[in-house]
C-alpha angles and dihedrals in degrees: 000000000000140000096248120133107185116210093235122137120188128209112209119189121189121192116195106201121162103287123016121009118243117224123195125181130185134172115242110214120220099049127149129241109245140130136187092024129144113246124188132178113233100171135007094277101014128091135175123219117200127188124324130140135292089199138349093286105022115086120210106226098181135096126221137192114219121200118191126200127175097289106354139067131210119199123187135169120250134183110293123223120260103278115220118231093250090057093047 
């Protein structure tokens, strides 16, 4: 209905004990607003986000490293790949 991309990131933990699974969810503050990006895991608690969109017509031509701890998130910029002219 609108063009809002809230900067919320959610941590979902699923425990699979014998019997019923337990699902816990919490919101990690300090996220970034992005959609249609490429995300890849590079270490156990480290991810890289490349590209995406800020809005329907505004591309996001930056790259970020995301480090997750138990209940916090650290996001920092890193060197972006060389964008081709058709992406720009």
